[in-house]
N, C-alpha and C positions, 0 to 999 in steps of 0.2 A: 285745833283738832282735825277739822276737815283737811287742812293743808297737809298734816302728817299722814292722814289716811290716803290722800291723793298721791303723796310721795311714795308710800309703801306700795300702792297699786301700780304705780309706774315701775317700781323696782321689780315687782312680781311679774308684770307684763313683759318687761325687757328680758327677765330671766327665762320666762317660758318661751319667748321668741328664740333666744339663744339655744335653748334645749331642742326646739323644733329644727333649727338650722343644723345642729349637730347630728340629730337623728336623720335629717335629710342627707347630710354629707356621708354619714355612715351607710345609709341606704344606697347611695351612689357608688361607694366603694365596693359594697357587697355585690351590686349589680355588675360592676366591672370585672370582679373576680369570676362571677358566674358566666359572663360572656366569654371571658378568656378561657375558662375551663371548657365551655361549650365548643369554642373554636378548636381547642387542643384535641377534643374528642372527634370532631368532624373533619379536621384538616390534618392529614399526616405530615409530619415533619420530615424533611429531607436530611438524612444523616450528613454531617459534615465530612466531606471527602478529604483525606489527608493529602498533602501536596507531595508529589514525587519529584524531588529535585535531583541535581546532578550527582550528589553523593550516593543516593539510593540507586540511581540508574547505573552508575559505575559498579556498585557492589552486585547488582543483578547481572552485570556483564552484557547488557543488550539495550539498544535504543529502539523503542517501539514507535515507529512513524507510520502515520496513515496518509495515503495519497490517493489520487484518482487516476483511472486508466483512460488514456486517450492517445492521440498520435504524437503528442509532445511530452507529456509528463511521465508516463510509465506504460510500457507495452513489451510484447515479445516479438522479436523479428528473427527468423531463421534459428529459433531455439534459444536465443540470447536475450535476457532482460535488458531493456534499454529505456531511455527517457531523461529529459532535462531534470525533473525533480528527483528521479531515482538516482541519477549519477551525483547530484549535489548532496543528497542525504548519505549516499555511500561514502563520499569524500568526508563528510562530517563524522560519520561513525569511525572511519579510519583515523581521523584526527583525535577522536576521543579514545581510541584504542579498544573499542568494544564492538560486538556484533550488531548488525543491522537486522531488525525484524520488521519487514514491510507488511502493512495491512492495507487493504484496498476498499474504498467506498466512493461511489459517485453521488452519494446522498449527503448534502452539506449538513443537514440537521443531524444525521447519524454521526458524522465526523465530529461536529461540535459536542454532541452528547458524550462521545467517546472520550474526548479530551477533558471535559468538565468532570466526568466520573473517574478520571485517573486511569482509564483502561488503556490509554496510549500517552506517549510523552510529547508528541509533536504532530501537528497537522502540516504537512509539506505539500501545499498546493499554491496556486496563484490567488491568495487571499487578499482582497482589497481592504486596506486599513480604514476602518470606520469607527465613529464614536460609540455606536451601539455594540459593535463587537468588542471593543476595548473593555466593556463592562463584564464580558463573559470570560475573556482570557487575555493573556499578554502577548503582544506582537514582538517579533524579532526585528533586527535590522532588515530593511527591505532587501530582497535578493534581486529585484528588478523594478522597473517602472513601465507603465503602459497607459494607454487611454482606452476608454470604451468607445466602440465604433458600431455603426449600424450595418447589419448584413442585409443586402438587398440584391435582387436578381437583375442582371442586365437584360435589355430586350433581346429577342431571338436574333435579330439582325445586327447585333452590337459590333460584330467585326467589320461591317460595312460603314459604320458611322464614324464621323470625325469626333475628335475629343469633345468639342463644344456641343455637338449634337447628342453625344452620349450623356454628357452632364445634364442636358436639358430633359433627358428622358428619366433621370434619377432624382431621388430626394437628396438635395444638397443643402437644405436649410431646415433646422429643427422645427420651425413654425409649420412646416409641411407634414409634420408627424401627427397633427391634430386629426382625430377620427381614424387613425390607422391602428390595425391590430398587430401587436408585436409579441412574439413568443420568447420567453426567457426561462432560464433554469430557476426553479423555485428556491426561495431563501437566499438568492444571490444578490450581490451588490448591483447587478444590472437592473433588477426590479426596483430597488430603492432609487437608483438614478433616474429611471423613467418616471417614477412618481414625482420626484422633484422637478424634472423637466416639464411634466404636465402642468405643474403649478406655475413654472416660469413662463410658459407660452400662453397661460390663461385658457387652456382648452383641454379636452379629454383625449387621452391616449388609452386605447384598449389594451391593457397589459395582461397577457395570459401567462401565468406561472405554471410550469409543467416539470415533471421529474427528469426529462430528457437532458443528457449532457449537451453543453454548448456546441460541440462538434457534430452531434446528431442533428441539432437544430440547423446548423449551417448546411448540412447535407439536404435537409428537408427544403430549405430555401432554394438551393441549387436545383433540386428536382422539381420545384414548382408546387410542392405540397403546402407550403406556407409562404407568405410574402416577405416577412421581416423577422429578424432576430437581432440580438445585441451580444457582443462578447469582447474580450480583451483584444487589443490591436495586434499584439505579437502572435496570438493564436489564430486570429483572423487572416493575417498575412500568410502564415504557413498553409492554412486551408485554402487560400486562394490559389495556391499552386496545384491543389488537387481539383479544384472547381473553378476554372478560369471564367465561368459565366457569372460569378458573384462579384459585387462591388463592395469594398470595405473602406472607402475613402472618407466617409463622413463621420467625424468624431462627435460624440454627444457628451463628452466630459473633458475636463482638464487632465493633464497627466496625473496619475495616481500611483501610490506606492503599492507594490505587491510584496507580501511578507509571509513568513510562517507564523504559527501560533503555538504557544506553550501554555501549560496549566497556570492559572492565576496564582501567583505567589512563588512560582518556580524561578526565583531570582537568579540563582547561580547558573542554572541551565541557560536561561536567556542571556545572561552576561557572557557566558562562554561561547554561545552561538554568535552573538553580536561581534565579539572580538575576532572570532574565526572568519566570519563573513566579510567583515571590513577588509581584512588582509587577503582573503581568498579571491575576492572580486578583482583584485589588482594583478592577479597572476595570469600567466599565459594558459594555464590549465583551465581556468574559468572561461576564458575567451574561446577556447577550443570547444568546451561543452555548450556554451551558448550558441556559437555559430553552427555547431553540429545540428542543432534542433530548430533554430529560427532563421538561419541564413544558408541552409544547405539545399541546393537544387535537387538533390537526390531524395528529398523527403517525399515527394509525390511518388517516386518509384517504389519506395518502401511501402507506403500506404496501399498502393495498387497491387502489391505483390500477394501471391497466394499464401505466403508465409508471414504476412502481417497478422498475427494471431487474433487481434481484437476484431477484425472484420471477417476473417476467413475461418477462425476456429481451428486452424491448422498450426502444428508446430513444425512438421517436417513432411517430405514427400512420402514417408513411410508410415504415417499415422494409422492407416487402415490395418496394415499387418501388425503393427505394435498393439493396437486395440484387440485384434482377433486373438493373438496368442497370449496376451496378458490376461484376457477374460477367462481363458481356458484354465488358468491356475489361480483365478481370483485376485489378481494383482493389478493395482492402479496403473493404467497405461502411461499416465503422465510421469510416474517415477521411472519407468523403463525408458521413456523418451529422454529424461534427464541423463540417465546412464549412457544412452547411445550418443548423445551430444558430447558427453565427457570423454567417451571412448574414441569417437571418430569424427565428431562434427557432422554426422549424417553423411559421411563419405564412404560408400561401399568399397572403394578401392584403397582405403587407408591401410598403411603398413607401419608397424612399429619396429624400432631397433632390435627388439627381442624376438621378433618373428610373428607377433600377433597380427591378425589381418581381419578385414571386413568391418561391417557396421558395428559389431559388438566385440571386435578385437579379441577373438578367441585364439588361444595358442593352438598350434597344429595338433597336439595330442588331444586336447579337449575337443577341438573341432571334429576330429575323427570319431571320438566317443559318441558325439551327438549327430553324426551323419552328414557333415558338411565339409567342403573343401574350398580352396581359393576361388574355384569357378562357380560355386553355388550362388543362386539368386539372392538378392537382398531379402526377399520373403523367407527363404530357408535360413539365412544367417540370423535373422530375428528369431525364428522358431528355435534354433539351436541354442541361442543365447538365453532365451527365456527358460528352456528346459534345464539349462545349467543352473539358472537361478533357483528353480524348483528343486533341483538336486541338492544345492547348498542349504536351502531351507530345511529339507528333510534331515540333513546331517546336523544342523544346529537346533532342531526343534526341541529335543529333550535337554540339551545343555542350556539353552536360553528360551524359557517358556514364553516370556513377554514379547509380543509381536513388535511393539514400537522399539524395543531394544534389539530384537533379533535382526531386523532389517539392516542395522548398522554393521553387525557382524557379517551378514551376507554380502553387503557392499565391499567391505574390506577384503573378504575372502575372494570375491570376484576379481578384485584388482591385484592382490598379492599372493593368493593361494590359501586354501583351507588350513594347511599345516602351520603356517606362520601365525595365523590368528589363534589357533589352538595353543601354540607356544606362548603367545601373549596372555592367554587366559590362565595358563598354568603358572606363569610368572606373577600375574596379579594375585592369584590365590596364595602362592608361597609368600608373597610380601604383604599380606594382610589386606588386600583389596578384594572387591567383589568381582569374581570372574563372569558374572552374568550381566554386568552393567558396563556399557561402553565408555561413556564420558567420564573422564578423570579416574578411570579404573583400568580397563583393558587397553584403551587407546594409549595410555601413558607407557605401557610396557611394550606395545608394538613400536612406539617411537624409540624405546631404549634397546631394541634388538639390533641396533647398529653399534652398540657398545659391547666390547668383549666381556665385560663383567656380567652381562646378561645373556648374550648369545652363546657363551660357553657354559652357562649354568646347566646342571644335569637334567633339569626338567625340560630343556629345550631340545627338540628333536630335529628341527629343520635349519638350525644355524643362523647365520647372518641374514639381516633383512634391512633394506632401506625403508624404515617405518614411516618416514615423513610422507612418502608418496601415497600409500593407502589412507593415512590419516587425513590428508588434504582431499583425497578422492571422496571419502565419506562426507566430509563437510560440504564440499562443493556440489556434489550430486543432490544432497538433501536441501541445500539452499536453493538450487535452481528448481527443484521440485516444488518448493513453496511458491516460487514465482509463477510456475505453470498453474498451480492451483488457484493463485490469485486472479489469473486472467481467464482460465477455462474452468468454469464452475460445473461440477458434476456430482451426483449423488453416489457415494460409495459405501460399501458394507463396513469398512473400517478405515481409519486414517491411512494405513499403509497397505490395506487390501488383503492381508493373509488370513483372515478369519475363515474363509470358506475354500481354502485350497483342498482339492480332492485328495483323499487318503489313498 
């Protein structure tokens, strides 16, 4: 009997222990759910960003590329957008058969966030390929290779020294970087390399991460404001032509690939870019672009020019007059500057086959209406041209109420005449299109005004027109205006400036 009781007690005890374990496990599960719920409430989830791949980009008709502005990648010189990265991505956009939309940022973190969020399709700068960055986005085929080099200042009497004496006065061994303070762009591969180098030499390197662009840091070294910086060798060699008192001979890294970045998962876009880059890098066109920015002795002349917009803030010799008269009618002067570049390339002596003359290429009749002649000063030519723009704005104001649309009509009319644009508006309305919208509406019928079917239509009053010229004029002026806005940042009342035109 006692044996049976003992056996039963054992059974009961074992069962109770199992029940306790089950309760304990259930309690753990409930606690996990509670913690997860708490985390869900306290930590906001980042919505999954859809991948914008090649098909979507082509359907949108534009490639949104973000780049940085400096003396090699993207800048304005004598009114014209230029730069190694700019020309490459323009070639890519032409290859894809779509429009290029250039965005500018010299803040790496901002560029990375733009791509991760799907707000741009491509980061087109000298991005060093690293494992950490591969976690954030996908890299393309490298567009070039370079090494990271130390930027240091030569002694004041460097021209009097022999090569061996000069080398003894400079840091030529990474071990000698111990204890040195080196300024680099924040979030850059230069900072990561210096941290690794500090471990490799077994000593401390004082790394100062700052928001300044690498070229600004090179200038500070040359001026004596800081002692050391690090940048890519190809950029350093170009800047050495501007600042011959800097030395860029000491490499602190092995050769590294420089590539573009696309959104993680944009497989088709990356593949298309890779195939194109592999082929394009073998062409003479690529060699011309590369040599133009990295092996051109005229680079220093460009950067020192008054019309290297990044450093001077100037687009042309006539910026002051353009600003003055543009402000009088509430118009963004950068738009007018783009028009003048298109009209005359800032040449006040320009003459056209049709008889237009001066900076703003006014026809003789129009010029007389606004009080100028062939002998008028550039200042007066600009005044007359801007008054003509104001006149056109008044003519279109009731017909095209939206300012962002109206500027396209004004530009076309400035180029080809008010009457031809009104004809195109009438044709658009007759054929079921919107006469108040330019793109894919009125512009289509301006193009068709070279076809007898359209220029002989009863609604047309001004006959034949070579519509391709004003069509291209509108596109090119507005595209260049975007480049000017990228480089010269100013606060304006509206995008195109017509909100406060005096009545």
